[in-house]
Structures are given as structure tokens and as C-alpha cells.
VEXPAKE-694592 format. One line per field, with one value per residue (C-alpha): x, y, z. Coordinates in pm, whole numbers, plus 50000, padded with zeros to 5 digits. Layout:
BEGIN
u: X_...
v: Y_...
w: Z_...
//
This chain:
BEGIN
u: 10981_11081_11405_11243_11081_11357_11569_11289_11320_11674_11702_11460_11707_12014_11924_12237_12387_12754_12827_12802_12710_12401_12183_12305_12664_12928_13097_13470_13613_13740_14056_14094_14193_14445_14774_15134_15369_15705_15915_16246_16199_16264_16596_16716_16991_17336_17181_17020_16663_16357_16312_16661_16581_16277_16469_16687_16344_16309_16642_16543_16215_16413_16618_16341_16214_16536_16537_16221_16307_16640_16444_16210_16471_16635_16347_16268_16638_16600_16579_16254_16103_15943_15633_15592_15681_15408_15144_15247_15238_14888_14782_14951_14785_14457_14509_14572_14267_14085_14271_14184_13820_13829_14052_13754_13507_13701_13660_13310_13288_13536_13271_13056_13316_13427_13065_13034_13376_13266_12922_13067_13370_13296_12919_12852_13141_13256_13624_13836_13790_14165_14149_13860_14115_14342_14145_14012_14347_14506_14191_14318_14660_14579_14367_14608_14885_14641_14584_14951_15119_14843_14957_15348_15223_15054_15357_15593_15441_15354_15737_15790_15523_15666_16057_15931_15790_16074_16328_16148_16254_16614_16507_16627_16398_16566_16524_16163_16147_16374_16161_15835_15978_16217_15887_15701_16003_16015_15623_15630_15937_15789_15431_15541_15822_15563_15322_15582_15741_15378_15308_15652_15626_15313_15479_15816_15722_15330_15218_15144_14769_14674_14835_14496_14333_14580_14590_14233_14195_14486_14331_13951_14130_14345_14076_13786_14070_14149_13783_13681_14007_13977_13587_13623_13930_13796_13478_13661_13903_13665_13441_13716_13837_13535_13443_13783_13817_13441_13541_13791_13511_13269_13547_13804_14055_14379_14462_14499_14450_14520_14206_13987_13937_13852_14219_14363_14051_14187_14543_14425_14209_14515_14657_14340_14231_14524_14774_14585_14350_14621_14872_14628_14489_14831_14883_14561_14610_14973_14833_14527_14680_14935_14661_14446_14769_14871_14503_14500_14832_14706_14376_14460_14809_14797_15164_15285_15660_15499_15333_15615_15828_15557_15508_15882_15908_15645_15779_16150_16041_15849_16172_16374_16119_16187_16552_16500_16274_16511_16809_16629_16533_16891_17012_16744_16804_17199_17098_16849_17117_17335_17131_16940_17217_17264_16930_16714_16372_16305_16009_15883_15743_16051_16214_15934_15850_16221_16191_15868_16050_16401_16220_15973_16281_16460_16238_16150_16522_16529_16194_16357_16684_16487_16235_16524_16702_16400_16197_16444_16581_16251_16023_16025_15938_16050_15781_16003_16062_15686_15578_15834_15691_15326_15460_15661_15312_15188_15525_15536_15174_15272_15460_15269_14920_15082_15200_14846_14668_14897_14755_14417_14550_14909_14918_15091_14781_14561_14270_14357_14437_14085_13972_14079_13986_13629_13607_13714_13393_13136_13259_13161_12935_13190_13443_13253_13193_13530_13639_13375_13521_13845_13753_13534_13819_14078_13856_13860_14239_14336_14065_14243_14565_14467_14308_14606_14865_14577_14564_14918_14949_14653_14841_15138_14950_14855_15210_15203_15085_14812_15035_15080_14765_14412_14254_14609_14422_14334_14640_14796_14553_14648_15025_14935_14788_15093_15303_15133_15268_15580_15721_15501_15724_15785_15416_15329_15623_15475_15148_15221_15441_15096_14969_15330_15342_14980_15017_15376_15178_14916_15200_15359_15052_14926_15276_15232_15606_15653_15464_15720_15947_16301_16237_16458_16757_16695_16717_17004_17186_17061_17078_17279_17089_16892_16504_16344_15963_15820_16035_15934_15570_15588_15773_15532_15248_15459_15529_15190_15086_15332_15208_14806_14955_15107_14837_14622_14835_14877_14487_14426_14705_14556_14190_14332_14514_14188_13985_14239_14322_13980_13970_14190_13972_13664_13819_13876_13525_13440_13692_13496_13130_13219_13438_13764_13585_13453_13064_12816_13014_12691_12595_12882_12676_12472_12185_12174_11928_12104_12434_12282_12078_12381_12579_12317_12303_12628_12620_12354_12591_12846_12620_12477_12791_12943_12608_12603_12977_12954_12629_12818_13067_12803_12611_12921_13065_12733_12755_13116_13078_12768_12988_13284_13088_12928_13245_13520_13692_13882_13999_14232_14531_14446_14128_14105_14211_13870_13714_13947_13893_13492_13527_13743_13463_13220_13415_13481_13133_12969_13257_13227_12816_12881_13110_12919_12602_12832_13039_12707_12498_12791_12832_12462_12454_12713_12577_12212_12345_12566_12272_12041_12205_12574_12627_12414_12686_12957_12796_12758_13123_13222_12990_13118_13473_13389_13178_13408_13707_13545_13340_13678_13919_13641_13618_13957_14095_13791_13873_14215_14169_13972_14228_14498_14290_14300_14661_14702_14514_14688_15033_15060_14789_14860_14466_14393_14081_13910_13588_13816_13957_13622_13518_13801_13741_13390_13487_13767_13506_13298_13638_13743_13486_13513_13922_13948_13625_13411_13669_13928_13683_13560_13916_13898_13514_13566_13851_13679_13333_13521_13717_13416_13214_13442_13348_12965_12919_13044_12838_12532_12640_12711_12377_12181_12415_12278_11919_11849_11787_11455_11656_11925_11631_11494_11790_11863_11577_11654_12005_11866_11631_11912_12101_11812_11801_12139_12110_11788_11975_12310_12078_11773_11981_12229_12047_12049_11744_11709_11424_11420_11276_11479_11697_11790_12040_12046_12081_12436_12521_12863_12859_13007_12743_12714_12886_13220_13211_13467_13784_13602_13545_13241_13259_13529_13466_13469_13828_13981_14134_13949_14029_14311_14435_14714_14659_14777_14805_14575_14725_15131_15314_15419_15056_15050_14722_14525_14561_14277_14076_13734_13641_13522_13804_13966_14276
v: 12719_12337_12416_12588_12286_12037_12281_12213_11843_11819_12044_11823_11497_11699_11953_12135_11877_11828_12146_12127_12519_12605_12860_13229_13085_13212_12935_12923_13162_12803_12831_13211_13171_12912_12974_12896_12704_12837_12730_12824_12532_12302_12143_11979_11746_11952_12145_12435_12559_12528_12910_12950_12686_12856_13177_12984_12902_13271_13267_13003_13196_13477_13223_13106_13428_13560_13209_13331_13691_13581_13335_13630_13884_13609_13576_13901_13964_13652_13758_13797_13944_14271_14116_13831_14062_14282_14011_13889_14251_14270_13973_14092_14408_14256_14043_14312_14481_14173_14103_14459_14420_14082_14276_14483_14200_14007_14311_14295_13926_13986_14214_13931_13739_14058_14100_13720_13774_14088_13955_13664_13757_14117_14081_13745_13626_13975_13947_14265_14462_14486_14057_14118_14379_14109_13855_14084_14228_13908_13772_14061_13950_13607_13728_13966_13676_13470_13776_13884_13543_13523_13868_13766_13422_13596_13841_13552_13359_13645_13689_13320_13284_13500_13386_13039_13098_13299_13044_12774_12961_12819_12434_12329_12164_12235_12583_12520_12300_12515_12840_12752_12505_12802_13034_12784_12756_13095_13091_12789_12924_13273_13114_12860_13095_13365_13170_13001_13360_13498_13167_13193_13547_13454_13174_13374_13742_13778_13723_13378_13432_13581_13340_13157_13474_13522_13187_13180_13486_13439_13093_13276_13524_13322_13057_13323_13475_13130_13024_13356_13365_12987_13007_13299_13223_12900_13007_13314_13060_12826_13051_13206_12868_12727_13025_13023_12645_12638_12895_12608_12417_12703_12873_12603_12843_12715_12699_13049_13239_13578_13687_13498_13811_13532_13414_13695_13632_13247_13372_13608_13307_13071_13294_13384_13013_12804_13069_13289_13016_12754_13005_13156_12796_12658_12946_12881_12498_12521_12763_12603_12273_12428_12620_12274_12092_12395_12380_12001_12013_12282_12122_11754_11725_11846_11832_12176_12047_11793_12067_12289_12014_11900_12288_12339_12017_12099_12444_12292_12006_12286_12490_12186_12118_12432_12374_12026_12152_12426_12162_11867_12145_12245_11909_11759_12091_12003_11624_11764_11990_11743_11481_11704_11974_11881_11704_11759_11598_11541_11402_11695_11482_11323_11556_11676_11312_11303_11660_11509_11165_11332_11588_11325_11075_11377_11504_11182_11142_11511_11437_11149_11371_11674_11484_11278_11590_11761_11509_11222_11387_11442_11172_10782_10497_10555_10834_11042_10766_10686_11074_11086_10782_10927_11262_11046_10849_11170_11272_10965_11048_11380_11161_10836_11048_11225_10873_10733_11034_11004_10679_10861_11173_11161_11147_10810_10686_10399_10559_10868_10689_10495_10830_10914_10552_10589_10946_10816_10585_10746_11139_11320_11093_10816_11065_11196_10844_10729_11037_10951_10596_10734_10971_10719_10462_10728_10794_10449_10413_10726_10677_10326_10493_10759_10499_10281_10574_10694_10356_10292_10639_10501_10215_10392_10611_10323_10230_10479_10787_10766_10833_11184_11314_11227_11106_11006_10872_11240_11387_11100_11205_11582_11451_11296_11630_11800_11548_11611_11940_11880_11928_12243_12465_12148_12077_12463_12456_12149_12336_12646_12489_12407_12782_12901_12621_12705_13066_13016_12861_13134_13411_13258_13273_13605_13774_13666_13681_13459_13755_14006_14127_13998_13838_13545_13781_13990_13731_13558_13895_13992_13635_13430_13155_13034_13014_12682_12767_12392_12282_12550_12488_12122_12168_12398_12167_11873_12094_12195_11805_11799_12115_11965_11661_11795_12056_11741_11572_11855_11882_11558_11638_11945_11800_11505_11740_11944_11623_11482_11786_11888_11577_11763_12074_11880_11732_12089_12158_11800_11922_12227_12073_11772_11970_11785_11449_11456_11469_11400_11140_10961_11193_11125_10796_10734_10653_11053_11113_11465_11330_11114_11363_11574_11298_11318_11675_11743_11543_11766_12110_11936_11840_12178_12359_12172_12236_12601_12642_12442_12669_12997_12873_12755_13065_13292_13082_13123_13500_13471_13255_13469_13789_13631_13451_13799_14042_13782_13920_13650_13894_14048_13991_14051_14080_14433_14498_14642_14330_14131_14322_14280_13926_13967_14201_13924_13624_13880_13969_13602_13494_13747_13703_13301_13341_13582_13306_13036_13191_13328_13000_12823_13114_13082_12699_12676_12932_12764_12409_12507_12699_12387_12121_12122_11703_11768_12011_11759_11524_11775_11872_11490_11425_11724_11604_11281_11350_11647_11435_11184_11427_11641_11369_11229_11539_11652_11345_11310_11656_11579_11277_11470_11747_11514_11322_11639_11667_11339_11407_11758_11612_11244_11191_11553_11553_11903_12024_11676_11532_11355_11666_11831_11543_11585_11953_11903_11663_11882_12165_11923_11852_12227_12321_11969_12012_12377_12516_12267_12004_12263_12505_12235_12213_12575_12545_12239_12417_12724_12552_12355_12664_12893_12653_12622_12989_12933_12650_12813_13111_12883_12713_13019_13162_12872_12851_13221_13137_13243_12858_13007_13289_13028_12814_13126_13220_12861_12913_13260_13172_12855_13090_13308_13002_12899_13238_13231_12856_12965_13256_13026_12874_13089_13408_13280_13068_13142_13323_13300_13114_12775_12913_13208_13182_13548_13754_13573_13227_13084_12813_12658_12784_13080_13379_13539_13858_13710_13447_13632_13383_13074_12769_12568_12283_12064_11688_11458_11385_11655_11965_12269_12549_12770_12520_12314_11938_11723_11333_11218_10871_10889_10565_10627_10665_10279_10145_10498_10523_10327_10363_10402_10027_09924_09659_09645_09854
w: 13958_13943_14093_14398_14482_14395_14637_14894_14838_14850_15148_15337_15262_15352_15600_15490_15703_15713_15946_16321_16332_16497_16356_16363_16390_16124_15943_15907_15625_15470_15256_15346_15701_15616_15770_15623_15867_15900_15602_15754_15987_15718_15688_15351_15284_15360_15622_15441_15510_15297_15278_15164_14893_14783_14762_14495_14307_14256_14080_13866_13775_13654_13450_13290_13225_13067_12876_12702_12658_12471_12261_12164_12078_11846_11665_11610_11474_11199_10842_10684_10345_10376_10189_10468_10763_10638_10669_10999_11157_11000_11153_11502_11459_11407_11691_11955_11833_11915_12276_12364_12304_12514_12800_12818_12832_13101_13331_13306_13372_13675_13836_13882_14082_14249_14369_14486_14679_14842_14971_15087_15258_15333_15444_15534_15710_15825_15735_15771_15445_15407_15356_15114_14933_14907_14760_14508_14406_14363_14166_13923_13928_13828_13545_13423_13443_13222_12985_12979_12866_12616_12457_12472_12298_11996_11963_11983_11742_11459_11483_11418_11146_10895_10979_10922_10614_10513_10602_10404_10066_10124_10072_10403_10694_10994_11008_10954_11238_11468_11463_11562_11845_11980_11979_12180_12428_12480_12542_12743_12993_13041_13142_13378_13537_13586_13740_13980_14060_14173_14387_14534_14605_14801_15009_15092_15111_15228_15608_15659_15774_15453_15220_15178_15077_14815_14677_14637_14467_14256_14138_14066_13863_13629_13592_13477_13255_13108_13072_12878_12641_12573_12507_12268_12089_12027_11850_11695_11548_11404_11271_11070_10983_10867_10655_10484_10427_10255_10007_09875_09784_09644_09423_09378_09509_09680_10042_10209_09896_09913_09740_10009_10276_10535_10542_10758_10989_11015_11056_11353_11480_11478_11727_11925_11956_11942_12098_12340_12446_12510_12687_12907_12983_13073_13297_13503_13487_13646_13893_13993_14043_14261_14479_14503_14633_14890_15007_15067_15249_15483_15535_15505_15735_16078_16179_16069_16040_15771_15599_15597_15431_15178_15086_15052_14829_14588_14493_14482_14238_14023_14039_13941_13626_13459_13461_13338_13068_12970_12959_12765_12489_12472_12457_12210_11979_11985_11855_11591_11447_11416_11255_10996_10925_10597_10549_10223_10396_10740_10955_11156_11436_11516_11708_11895_12018_12113_12311_12490_12611_12702_12943_13094_13162_13291_13485_13641_13748_13884_14084_14285_14345_14448_14666_14828_14927_15065_15231_15289_15621_15740_15652_15785_15604_15270_15227_14991_14746_14735_14701_14429_14208_14262_14083_13819_13719_13612_13459_13249_13149_13012_12763_12732_12651_12348_12210_12241_12097_11769_11745_11646_11477_11315_10952_10990_11211_11063_11196_10998_10689_10725_10742_10413_10258_10362_10197_09880_09803_10083_10052_10329_10505_10565_10628_10958_11035_11028_11254_11510_11512_11587_11855_12059_12040_12143_12443_12568_12531_12698_12955_13018_13051_13287_13514_13530_13611_13886_14000_14033_14223_14438_14524_14621_14854_15035_15173_15472_15356_15590_15898_15790_15627_15604_15270_15095_14790_14718_14746_14518_14250_14294_14255_13958_13781_13909_13735_13434_13430_13571_13208_13152_12949_12659_12674_12614_12344_12139_12146_12046_11752_11577_11518_11409_11124_11046_11006_10818_10538_10527_10528_10271_10040_10146_10065_09702_09726_09392_09207_09310_09033_09054_09398_09339_09242_09524_09793_09643_09671_10035_10172_09981_09873_09579_09628_09570_09611_09552_09826_10043_09984_10043_10381_10506_10448_10578_10911_10945_10968_11234_11429_11392_11550_11844_11891_11963_12188_12438_12476_12686_12896_13003_13032_13221_13453_13505_13617_13802_14007_14031_14281_14512_14522_14541_14839_14985_14985_15144_15436_15455_15480_15692_15971_15869_15764_16141_16056_15795_15624_15567_15298_15084_14972_14673_14922_14974_14691_14631_14555_14290_14132_14136_13950_13682_13658_13558_13234_13144_13160_12967_12671_12678_12665_12384_12167_12262_12158_11827_11785_11813_11564_11349_11330_11305_11010_10824_10874_10762_10449_10364_10384_10196_09935_09805_09852_09722_09369_09189_08931_09187_09355_09721_09935_10056_10405_10464_10376_10605_10892_10844_10877_11176_11322_11251_11411_11718_11750_11761_11986_12235_12210_12256_12525_12742_12713_12810_13086_13237_13209_13367_13664_13746_13752_13966_14239_14183_14209_14530_14692_14652_14850_14932_14840_14538_14452_14512_14293_14018_14045_14011_13734_13497_13590_13448_13161_13086_13022_12810_12599_12555_12457_12200_12046_12056_11891_11626_11507_11501_11280_11065_11011_10923_10688_10469_10518_10387_10094_10013_10081_10022_09742_09581_09532_09616_09404_09371_09507_09758_09871_09909_10109_10364_10378_10525_10751_10889_10918_11149_11345_11371_11659_11797_11863_11916_12042_12260_12385_12493_12678_12883_13045_13188_13263_13489_13683_13713_13812_14084_14215_14212_14347_14658_14700_14626_14849_15135_15056_15089_15391_15569_15509_15593_15917_16004_15955_15606_15433_15295_15120_14986_14854_14665_14555_14413_14207_14070_13997_13831_13617_13508_13415_13181_13050_12907_12808_12622_12469_12384_12109_12054_12037_11837_11602_11206_11130_10761_10621_10479_10156_10148_09821_09781_09984_10277_10141_10153_09854_09827_09431_09279_09247_08926_09040_09103_08868_08631_08551_08664_08445_08448_08727_08680_08585_08875_09008_08738_08851_08811_08565_08716_08963_08906_08802_09064_09053_09301_09317_09363_09355_09718_09832_09917_10028_10005_09656_09438_09138_09319_09223_09533_09600_09950_10027
//
């Protein structure tokens, strides 16, 4: 029981200090007892009240929901060939089955959280059971919100994927761009509007003295939902993706070959990991950041009038951002239609980039206008424009960070092209090394950018904000996170663009539409255009490359928000521990050993978590490859639905098993470290935020570089089926869990740990104040042992059990087994296309410096 001894040492160092409560005296209930000020006292420009302005915000929410619903209906009515619709509906049906299982699983996990809520609020601090019920009810509402937007996301995307695939047949690029973006905006507007609606209802219609309970319960629930769906979805999608991709090397078959039973699972995974996860994550990120800022205002601002003004201002700005995002989308869409209406080719990244910048600049202008209108009449010394400038630092980051990410992940990036050039001579080995270089450099430059913007916010906070609040720098950092999310609908839209474009390619191939008798004449008669097969396939691949890039751009925005926003929530814990920064401040120092030890401990958790998530993908992919390899039939037209569903079952099994181990490992570690010593826990939270930020950026952008290096080989070099292509596929399979499992899961984990930690540390301090210090130390040891159990299971319970010498049924080799070799020619000569695969020139004239004869000459 090493932790029991450590708990004793730390307790001796800190003596559970930082509170002035005597033994047996119940500590305050923290944020659950926060009381909202009277919002109707706020007078805005023109004489209106703050409450009336927030009622207008409700109207904006309903308009946002209506915008999403209209886009949803338009997508459903778009033309689509029955063969493509059948595939997309199969994907949706399978996604539904997956989400139902995840919903049941979420309820089990919620039981752990509910138990802690009841123990702390209901038993230890003797809160009225009615209030305890409110916390629990809003935790369910928060979890249901994350779950429902995830469900909406897959429904929208599975409409859009088949419509995009069908639209490509006409040979015009504009519809191929507009459909995925319309789907993304539909999801983004519904997600942000729903979350804002719930928070406005809490502010406006519930009694002021229970608002703290509502906000904390809501935030915990949505954080739980996002963490579970992100982790499980990330594992699922990469098991399926790797299992499907490796078959291209084993059997020399094309991308999304209909004979491969792993392709349907891959399509489901695109939605489970790249739609369900980001939707739930975005919902939670938006909500938790708002709760953190509300908490800060109520704890750090003493004047109720200033509190009310700042609360009204925050939610007015949020409402305005919904409007500016919708308006920017409509303006950008009109410009895109005018520019590309008759175009035969288009740069699919260009209109996405312009949308992000138009939204950012519009949002910054709207922020200043809204801040002047709400805070101008009540705050002196020009504080209104200083606050608006701080938010604008975050809004600028929302546009600047995607530009930096593209430097490392875009198909036009020098880093990505370096990965391709390395692969030509060095195969998978140098491919992987070059991708690691890109990821490491990206962590440096994005870190510098985030630090620069936070520094700007800090400097602005020094210009008089201390007159109205304590710790103005912390509030400024929270506002930067708020600014990151100010164009939330667009951020979600460009992120959701990716899974639609990826699925569109798959739907095209799985529909085997080209093999349908007289399909050209049928489409000409029913839809009035001549099919352009080759153009359609090229456009879908190019659009998928743009989707990959913009999926990558959204990840650092969300992780940056988590880390910067965590600062504000950690401040809430510090306020509770120090009685409003009046006692125990000496323990917030590196000279206090527990704080330093906590700073070191957080890194261990981050590295365990990333390893555990990759282990779950590795074992699941092994089993998926094992099954696919022994069941694939290359002499047929399509894989059977039963075989496809079996691959989905394998993915679901390992996703849930891996997610359970990791979630409970994090859950019990949070409880253990909160019970060890409160300032140890503060150090731990700071550590996971910092380690998590750089680990996530590195992994996300390294994975993006590997992914788009493969796209360059497939699209620009036309080198499918060659050793160069095989090398980039291997690199992509390494990058898959990097970018879509480990990195993205760190975002909700950081926020869940910080938010749940707020409850856990108050539970520990409360028990200590009631004379139960020994019990607290014992529980710290018990919780740590429970955490170690799940850490152990995350590897030893998930490892591949086949022996090293096993070359029988359990062995998985990337070669075709005898029983499925019908129709396969002997292995192709190096650089040649295999039999049955259309030969393509690996070095076209326009491949610039990427082309080379392998002579070793510099390129």
C-alpha cells in the first residue's frame, strides 16, 4: 500500500490545510450553494433589461435549432440512387445498434457518478434531498444532451454521405462540397443552440439559489457522456479502419472494396469516432467552459451588480455568435456558388478556409458591439473593450490554429510531402519517422501560438480588471477558451465535413453502382445528366483529402479549449480550498512538496492513457484482421451482411472493454489523488492539462500528416498498389489511433477529471473537517488500488494472447491464405500494379518534386 504511506506523508506536509474549518464543522457545499444575482437589474444600452435580452437569446436558440432542422430536411430530400441509399441506411442502422449499446453502457458509468453525488451532497454535507435530486437530474440532462446530439449527427451524416456520392456522378465539384458542409452546419447549429438553450433555461426560469446545483450537475453529465463516447468511438473507428486498410496490402484490393467485410465497420466507425465523438465532445466543451466562467464570476466577483452584468454579457455574446456563424455560412456559401458554379475543378479546402476566417472576423466585430451594448453603460475605465479584446484573442485563435495545423497536415504541406519522399526510399520506417517530426514541430508552433494569445489576454487583464474581481488573469484565460468556441457552429461544421467525405467514397464503392445494368441510361432519364465515373471518383478522393485536413484543424481547437478552460475550473477548486484566497496560499508553491509531486504524477496518467487507448485499438484490430483475412471472398461481388456485422461486433466489443478500463482507471485515480491531499491534486490537474495539451497536439498532427501523405500517393501520384502506397498505408495505420483515438480522447478526459475532481476534493476536505482524516487516507489507498487494477487490465486484460510461435489459425500474416486466393495473381513485381488492379502511373508529369526514379538523388 505505497499510496497509503504517501498519503500519510502528504497529509503531514499539508495537514489538509487550506481551510479554516475546525474538526466536525461541515464545510460549505461549494458551487452547489452559489446563488445567481438578479439579472433584471442589468441595464443595457437603450434602456432594456438584461433578463429581456436573454429572453431574446432563447429566440436565437430556437432559430438555430430551426436552421439545423431545415438543413436536415433538405438533405433528406436530395436525389440519391437506391443502391447508394441502401448502403447509407445500412451504415445508419448499424450505427444505431452501436449507439443503443453505448447508451446502456453510459447509464452504468453514470451510476458511479451518481453514487459520489449522493454520498457527498446527500450524506456528508446534508444537503436537502430535493437539491440532491436536482444535481442528479441535471447530470442526466447533460449526459442526454451529449448523447442526443451524437445521434442527430450520425443521422445527418448518413443522409449526406450517399447524397454526396450521388452528386459526384454529374462531374461538378460544387455540390460535392456543399452537401457535406450543409450537413456539418446542421449539426453545429443544433449542437450549440441546444446547449445554450439548456443553460439559458437554468439562468432564467429556475430559482436563483439552486442554479449552482443545476450547472454542476449538467456539466458533470455532459462531460461523462462526451468522455465515454469519445473514447469508445475513437477505439471503434480505428479498429475498423486499420482492419480495412491492412487488407489493401494483404490482397492488393482497392479502397473500400465491396468484397471486404471490414468496410461497413469502417463506415460505421467514421460516424462513431468522427461524428458521434466530436458532436458529444463539442456539446460538452461548450457547456463546461460556460459553467467554469459562471462559477468564476460568482466566486471571484464580489459586487452582485457586476456579477449580473458579466453573466448577461457572456450569454448575449454566445447568442450573437450563433447568429454570426449562421450569417457567415450563408455569405460564404453564396460566394462559393458564384465562384464555382460552372467550375470543372476546385480546391475543396479554399471555401472551408474562407468560411473559418469570415466567421472569425465577423464574430470579433460582433463581440465588440455586443460588449459595448451590455457592459459599456455599467463598467468604468473602458473595461468593456478590454474584455472584448480578451475574447477576441480566443476567437482569433479559432482561425489561426487551423492555419497552423494545415502547415503540418494539408496535402499541400511541405511536412506531408516530406513524409511521401521519405517513404519512397525508406518505406514504412522513414514514413513513420517523418510523421513523428511533423507532429513534434506542430506541438512547438501551436504551443507558441496558444501561449502568445494567452499572454495577450493576460496583459489586457492587467489593465484594471482587478478593480472588479480577484485573479483577473484566470478569468482572462477562461475568456480565451470562450473565444475559441465563439464560432462553435462553424468549428463543428468543418470537423463534421470529414466523416461525410470519407463515407461518400465508401458508399460509392459499396453500392457497386457501376456494375448495375443500364445505370447510365437510368440516371440520364431520371435525373437529366450524363454520368462521369472517373471524374466522380477523383473528386470524392480530393474532397476526402480536404476533409482529412479540416478534421485535423478542429482537434487542437477543442484540446486548447479544454486546457485553457481547465485553468478556470482549477481556480474554483483553489477558491474552495483557500476560503476565497484568504488562507493557505503558501501551499500553492513548489516549496510545498505535495504540489510538486502532483505536477509529476499527472504526466504518468497521460502517458498511461494514450498507451491504453492504442492497446485497445491494437488488440481489436488484430482480431478484426484475423476474422477478415479468413472470411474474405474475392470471387464474389460483395461481402455478406453477416460477415460485416461480425466485424462491427468485434469493434464494439473492444471499444467498450477498452473504454471501461480507461474510464474507471481515470475515475478511481481522480478520487485517489483528490483524497491524498488537496494541493497534490491541484498539481495533478495542472500537470494533466499541460502534458495533455502537447501530447494531444503532437499525436493529432502526426496522424494527420501520415493520413494525407497516403492521399498524395493515391491522388497526385496515382500510385495505388505500389510499394510506395503500401508504405504510406502502414504509416496511416500508425497515425489512425494517434489522431482519432488517443489525442481526441484527452480533451474530454482533462475536463471530466477537472470537473469531477472539484466534487472529489470537496468530498475529501469535508470528510477531513468532520474528523475522518484516517478514513480519507484509507480511501485514498483503496481508490488507488482500484485504479491500478484497471490500469493493469488496460494492458494485460487487452493484450494479444497468440503465442509467438503460433503459425496456425491464430496467426495473422499480411498475405492471402490459400482458401481465399482464387483470382489472385502471384505477388507483383516491385513498383508494378498487381493483377486485377488497374495500373496507374506512379510518376505523373505534375507530381513536381515528389516524383523520382528512386536513384537516391535529392528531390
